[in-house]
N, C-alpha and C positions, 0 to 999 in steps of 0.2 A: 439848497440841499436840506434834507430832513434826516433825522436820526432818532430812533427810539432807544433811550438810555435805560439801563437796569443794572442792578448789582448781581454779581455772580453769573450764573448761566440763565438763559431764557426758559425757566422752568418754574412750575408751581408744585407744591407738595400736597398730595391728597390728604386732607385732614389738617393741613398746616395753616399758617397765617397768610395775610395778604402779601402779594408780590406787587411792587410798584413799578410802573413803566411811565417814563416821561418823554414827551416829544420835544426835541430841540430843533430849531429851524435857523438856517443861515441864509442871508440874502447878500449878495455881493461880498461874500467872505466875512460878513459880520453876523454875530448872534442877534436874532430878532425875537420879539415876543410873538408866540403863536398861541393866542388865547381863544380864538374861535375854532376850537378843535372838536371834531366829532369822532368818537371812538366806536368801532364795531368789532364783533367777534364772530368768527365762522368756525363752528364745531362740526366737523364732518360726521363723526360716528359717536354721538353722545347726546346728552341732555343738558341744555343750558341751566336747568333747574338745579343741577349739581354744583353750580358755581354761585358765588356772591360777588357782585361788582360794585365799584364806586368810581365816579368820574368827577373831576373838578378841573376845569380849564384844560391844561396840557398834561394832566396827570391821570392815569388810569390804574386802578387797583383791582386785583382779582384774587380770589382764593377758591380752591376746590374744597368743597365740603367733604366729610369723611365717607366718600364713595370710592372704595379702593379698586373697584372694577375700572376706574378711569386711568389707573396707572399704565403708562406706556402710550396713551393716546395723545394726540396733538391737536392744537387749534391755532387759528391765525387771528391775531389782533391787527387792526388797521386803524391808523390815525389819519384823518383828513383835515387839512387846514387851508387857509388862503394861499399857502405856499406849495400845495400839492398833497400827495398822500404817501404813506410809508407803511409797509406790512412787516410782521414778524411772526415766525412760527414758534409756538411755545409748547413745551412738553409737560405732561403731568407725571410727576415722579413720586416715589414712596417716601415716607418720613424716614 
Protein backbone atom coordinates (compact mmCIF):
# COMPACT_ATOMS: atom_id res chain seq x y z
CA UNK A 1 0.00 0.00 0.00
CA UNK A 2 1.09 3.56 -0.70
CA UNK A 3 0.05 6.79 0.95
CA UNK A 4 0.97 10.41 0.25
CA UNK A 5 1.39 12.18 3.60
CA UNK A 6 1.02 15.97 4.09
CA UNK A 7 0.11 18.37 6.86
CA UNK A 8 -3.27 20.09 6.92
CA UNK A 9 -5.22 19.87 3.69
CA UNK A 10 -3.94 18.91 0.22
CA UNK A 11 -3.56 22.53 -0.88
CA UNK A 12 -0.86 25.06 -1.76
CA UNK A 13 -1.22 28.80 -1.29
CA UNK A 14 -0.73 31.14 -4.25
CA UNK A 15 2.28 33.25 -3.27
CA UNK A 16 2.93 31.07 -0.21
CA UNK A 17 5.76 28.78 0.81
CA UNK A 18 6.54 25.22 -0.11
CA UNK A 19 4.08 22.43 0.70
CA UNK A 20 5.70 19.07 1.42
CA UNK A 21 4.29 15.72 0.30
CA UNK A 22 5.92 12.47 1.39
CA UNK A 23 5.33 9.00 -0.04
CA UNK A 24 5.01 6.22 2.54
CA UNK A 25 5.00 2.58 1.44
CA UNK A 26 3.97 -0.57 3.25
CA UNK A 27 4.74 -4.14 2.21
CA UNK A 28 3.23 -7.05 4.12
CA UNK A 29 1.93 -4.62 6.73
CA UNK A 30 5.35 -3.11 7.46
CA UNK A 31 6.68 0.35 6.58
CA UNK A 32 9.39 0.04 3.92
CA UNK A 33 11.77 2.51 2.31
CA UNK A 34 10.52 3.87 -0.98
CA UNK A 35 13.61 5.69 -2.19
CA UNK A 36 13.34 5.09 -5.93
CA UNK A 37 10.37 7.46 -6.30
CA UNK A 38 9.46 9.39 -9.42
CA UNK A 39 7.10 12.33 -8.91
CA UNK A 40 4.98 13.89 -11.65
CA UNK A 41 2.48 16.71 -11.80
CA UNK A 42 -0.53 17.02 -14.07
CA UNK A 43 -1.92 20.55 -14.31
CA UNK A 44 -4.99 20.53 -16.54
CA UNK A 45 -5.67 24.25 -16.97
CA UNK A 46 -2.57 26.18 -16.02
CA UNK A 47 1.11 26.76 -16.52
CA UNK A 48 3.73 24.70 -14.69
CA UNK A 49 5.97 27.79 -14.90
CA UNK A 50 3.79 29.27 -12.17
CA UNK A 51 5.10 26.66 -9.74
CA UNK A 52 8.45 25.85 -8.17
CA UNK A 53 9.20 22.20 -7.37
CA UNK A 54 11.80 20.28 -5.43
CA UNK A 55 12.23 16.50 -5.24
CA UNK A 56 14.43 14.42 -2.99
CA UNK A 57 13.79 10.67 -2.75
CA UNK A 58 10.29 10.17 -1.37
CA UNK A 59 9.68 13.89 -0.63
CA UNK A 60 8.08 16.29 -3.13
CA UNK A 61 7.85 20.01 -2.38
CA UNK A 62 5.87 22.48 -4.44
CA UNK A 63 4.86 26.08 -4.16
CA UNK A 64 2.70 28.32 -6.31
CA UNK A 65 4.40 31.56 -7.21
CA UNK A 66 2.32 34.75 -6.73
CA UNK A 67 -0.02 34.12 -9.67
CA UNK A 68 -3.39 34.65 -8.06
CA UNK A 69 -5.26 33.56 -11.20
CA UNK A 70 -4.34 30.02 -10.11
CA UNK A 71 -6.57 30.21 -7.00
CA UNK A 72 -9.31 27.59 -7.23
CA UNK A 73 -7.48 25.46 -9.78
CA UNK A 74 -6.38 21.92 -9.05
CA UNK A 75 -3.55 19.68 -10.14
CA UNK A 76 -2.66 16.05 -9.58
CA UNK A 77 0.63 14.84 -8.17
CA UNK A 78 1.61 11.22 -8.68
CA UNK A 79 4.34 9.27 -6.92
CA UNK A 80 5.56 6.10 -8.60
CA UNK A 81 7.88 3.66 -6.85
CA UNK A 82 8.86 0.02 -6.94
CA UNK A 83 5.72 -0.59 -4.85
CA UNK A 84 3.26 0.98 -7.31
CA UNK A 85 1.85 4.48 -7.73
CA UNK A 86 -0.40 6.83 -5.81
CA UNK A 87 -2.03 10.09 -6.93
CA UNK A 88 -3.43 13.05 -5.01
CA UNK A 89 -5.48 16.04 -6.15
CA UNK A 90 -4.12 19.33 -4.79
CA UNK A 91 -5.91 22.69 -4.85
CA UNK A 92 -4.40 26.16 -5.13
CA UNK A 93 -5.88 28.41 -2.44
CA UNK A 94 -5.44 32.06 -1.50
CA UNK A 95 -3.18 33.34 1.26
